C-alpha positions as CSV (number, residue, x, y, z in Angstrom):
1,M,80.2,98.5,86.4
2,S,81.8,96.6,83.5
3,V,83.5,99.8,82.4
4,I,85.1,100.3,85.8
5,G,86.1,96.6,86.0
6,E,87.7,96.6,82.6
7,G,89.3,99.9,83.3
8,M,90.9,98.5,86.5
9,I,92.1,95.4,84.7
10,D,93.6,97.4,81.9
11,A,95.2,99.8,84.4
12,C,96.9,97.0,86.3
13,R,98.1,95.6,83.0
14,M,99.7,99.0,82.1
15,L,101.4,99.1,85.5
16,L,102.7,95.6,85.3
17,T,103.9,96.1,81.7
18,L,105.7,99.4,82.7
19,D,103.6,101.7,80.5
20,E,106.0,104.3,79.3
21,R,103.7,107.3,79.8
22,V,102.6,106.3,83.2
23,W,105.9,105.5,84.7
24,G,107.6,108.4,82.9
25,A,105.2,110.7,84.5
26,A,105.8,109.0,87.8
27,L,109.6,109.4,87.6
28,R,109.2,113.0,86.6
29,T,106.8,113.7,89.5
30,L,109.2,112.1,92.0
31,W,112.3,114.0,90.9
32,I,110.6,117.4,90.5
33,A,109.0,117.0,93.9
34,S,112.1,115.7,95.5
35,L,114.3,118.6,94.2
36,A,111.7,121.1,95.1
37,V,111.4,119.8,98.7
38,L,115.2,119.5,99.1
39,A,115.7,123.1,98.1
40,A,112.8,124.2,100.3
41,T,114.3,122.3,103.2
42,V,117.7,124.1,102.9
43,V,116.0,127.5,102.8
44,G,113.1,126.6,105.1
45,V,115.3,125.3,108.0
46,L,117.3,128.5,108.0
47,L,114.3,130.6,107.9
48,G,112.4,128.5,110.5
49,V,115.2,128.5,113.0
50,G,115.9,132.2,112.4
51,L,112.3,133.2,113.0
52,A,112.1,131.0,116.1
53,R,115.2,132.4,117.8
54,S,115.3,136.0,116.6
55,R,113.3,139.0,117.9
56,F,112.5,141.9,115.5
57,W,109.6,144.0,114.5
58,G,107.2,142.2,112.1
59,R,108.4,138.7,112.9
60,E,104.9,137.6,113.9
61,L,103.6,138.9,110.6
62,I,106.1,136.9,108.7
63,V,105.3,133.8,110.6
64,L,101.6,134.4,110.0
65,A,102.3,134.9,106.3
66,F,104.1,131.5,106.1
67,R,101.2,129.8,108.0
68,V,98.8,131.2,105.5
69,G,101.1,130.0,102.7
70,M,100.7,126.5,103.9
71,S,97.1,126.5,102.6
72,C,97.7,128.6,99.5
73,P,95.8,127.1,96.5
74,T,98.2,125.6,94.0
75,V,96.3,127.3,91.2
76,L,97.3,130.7,92.7
77,I,100.9,129.7,92.9
78,G,100.6,128.4,89.3
79,V,99.2,131.7,88.1
80,L,101.9,133.7,89.9
81,G,104.5,131.3,88.5
82,F,103.2,131.7,85.0
83,T,103.1,135.5,85.3
84,L,106.7,135.6,86.6
85,L,108.1,133.2,84.0
86,M,106.2,134.2,80.8
87,R,108.2,136.0,78.2
88,Q,107.1,139.4,79.3
89,G,107.5,138.6,82.9
90,P,110.4,139.6,85.2
91,L,111.9,136.1,85.0
92,G,111.1,135.5,81.3
93,E,114.7,135.6,80.2
94,L,115.3,132.4,82.3
95,H,113.1,130.5,79.8
96,L,111.7,128.2,82.5
97,L,108.0,128.4,81.5
98,Y,106.7,125.0,80.1
99,T,109.8,123.2,81.5
100,S,110.2,120.7,84.4
101,W,112.5,123.2,86.1
102,G,109.8,125.8,86.0
103,V,107.4,123.3,87.7
104,M,110.1,122.6,90.3
105,L,110.4,126.3,91.0
106,G,106.7,126.5,91.6
107,E,106.7,123.5,93.8
108,F,109.6,125.0,95.8
109,F,107.3,127.9,96.8
110,L,104.5,125.4,97.6
111,A,106.8,123.4,99.9
112,L,108.6,126.4,101.5
113,P,105.8,127.6,103.8
114,I,105.3,124.0,105.1
115,I,108.9,123.6,106.0
116,V,109.3,127.0,107.6
117,T,106.1,126.8,109.6
118,L,106.7,123.3,111.0
119,V,110.4,123.9,111.7
120,H,109.6,127.2,113.4
121,G,107.0,125.4,115.6
122,A,109.4,122.6,116.5
123,V,112.3,124.9,117.5
124,R,109.9,127.1,119.5
125,S,108.7,124.1,121.5
126,L,112.3,123.0,122.4
127,D,113.4,123.1,126.0
128,P,114.9,126.6,126.6
129,R,117.8,124.9,128.2
130,V,118.9,123.7,124.8
131,W,119.4,127.3,123.6
132,E,120.8,128.5,127.0
133,T,123.4,125.7,127.1
134,A,124.5,126.4,123.5
135,Q,124.9,130.2,124.4
136,T,126.7,129.4,127.6
137,L,129.2,127.2,125.8
138,G,129.7,129.8,123.2
139,A,128.8,127.5,120.4
140,P,129.1,129.0,116.9
141,G,126.0,129.6,114.8
142,W,126.4,126.5,112.6
143,L,126.9,124.3,115.7
144,R,123.7,125.7,117.3
145,L,121.9,125.0,114.1
146,L,123.0,121.4,114.1
147,T,121.9,121.1,117.7
148,Y,118.4,122.3,116.8
149,L,118.3,119.9,113.9
150,Q,119.3,117.0,116.1
151,E,116.7,117.9,118.7
152,T,113.9,118.4,116.2
153,R,114.9,115.7,113.7
154,L,111.6,113.9,113.8
155,S,109.6,117.1,113.3
156,L,111.9,118.0,110.4
157,V,111.3,114.6,108.7
158,L,107.6,115.1,109.2
159,A,107.8,118.5,107.6
160,I,109.7,117.1,104.6
161,L,107.3,114.3,104.1
162,T,104.3,116.6,104.4
163,A,105.8,118.9,101.8
164,F,106.6,116.0,99.5
165,A,103.1,114.7,99.7
166,R,101.7,118.1,98.8
167,C,104.1,118.6,95.9
168,S,103.8,115.1,94.4
169,T,100.0,115.3,94.1
170,E,99.5,118.9,93.2
171,L,97.9,119.8,89.9
172,G,97.7,123.6,89.5
173,I,101.4,124.4,89.3
174,A,102.2,121.5,86.9
175,L,99.3,122.4,84.7
176,L,99.8,126.2,84.5
177,V,103.6,126.4,84.6
178,G,104.3,123.1,82.9
179,G,101.6,123.6,80.3
180,N,100.6,119.9,80.4
181,L,103.1,119.1,77.6
182,R,104.5,115.6,77.1
183,H,107.9,116.5,78.6
184,T,106.4,118.3,81.7
185,Q,103.5,115.9,82.5
186,T,103.3,114.8,86.1
187,L,101.0,112.1,87.4
188,A,98.3,114.6,88.2
189,T,98.3,116.3,84.8
190,L,98.5,113.0,82.9
191,A,95.6,111.6,84.8
192,R,93.5,114.7,84.0
193,E,94.5,114.6,80.4
194,E,93.8,110.9,79.9
195,I,90.4,111.1,81.6
196,R,89.5,114.2,79.5
197,Q,90.3,112.3,76.3
198,G,88.4,109.2,77.5
199,E,91.4,107.0,78.1
200,F,90.1,105.8,81.4
201,S,92.5,102.9,81.7
202,R,95.6,105.0,81.7
203,G,93.8,107.6,83.9
204,I,93.1,104.9,86.5
205,A,96.6,103.6,86.3
206,T,98.0,107.0,86.9
207,S,95.7,107.6,89.8
208,L,96.7,104.3,91.3
209,V,100.4,105.4,91.3
210,L,99.4,108.7,92.9
211,L,97.4,106.8,95.5
212,G,100.4,104.6,96.2
213,I,102.6,107.7,96.8
214,S,100.0,109.2,99.1
215,V,99.5,106.1,101.1
216,V,103.2,105.5,101.7
217,T,103.8,109.2,102.7
218,T,100.8,109.2,104.9
219,V,101.8,106.0,106.7
220,L,105.3,107.4,107.2
221,I,103.9,110.6,108.6
222,A,101.6,108.7,111.0
223,W,104.3,106.5,112.2
224,L,106.8,109.3,112.8
225,G,104.0,111.4,114.4
226,R,103.4,108.5,116.9
227,A,107.1,108.1,117.5
228,E,107.4,111.8,118.3
229,D,104.5,111.7,120.7
230,E,106.2,108.8,122.5
231,R,109.4,110.8,123.1
């Protein structure tokens, strides 16, 4: 019990004194996850709206594939990312393996199915009169897209927060694509490394920051979900 107590005290001290490794990993985690989710949102909104409003053979299979992708293990994405980015891989010339940008690319593919699936579901649940009114008025494609985003804005924010929560706490991609190097360490990989080396205080401090991120995003998701239910 004394080990846990001492670890918690030392962990709090590290957080208050702005431990370079902990907060460096926190900032890296936040910017990697943020850029990955931002890119996934741009692509995912277009795909989600397109799949919701289009009719073509195989559409349901594509939607199903994205739904399955929501629960895809991060280790699998990490293995695929490593295979693609390694020197002999098809994207090896980009030299993204063991870089933060490579981790961001992997997290982009982690976030994309979440954005596509949730946006698709939100647009499909819209009142058909929204689509019919836009068609009757002859609105151009970009204006119809803005109309959908306006009508589904809460669902879109929920999708973004859900994707961010998944990306900021994942381990498999950061470990396999980032290599757990000092310049690519995220909070999850740093916590694993410190605990493995017996540095429980820094491991606890890192885990507390991860917990804080999870709590904040979960509270926001719950609050927005309640707001959407009340609409």
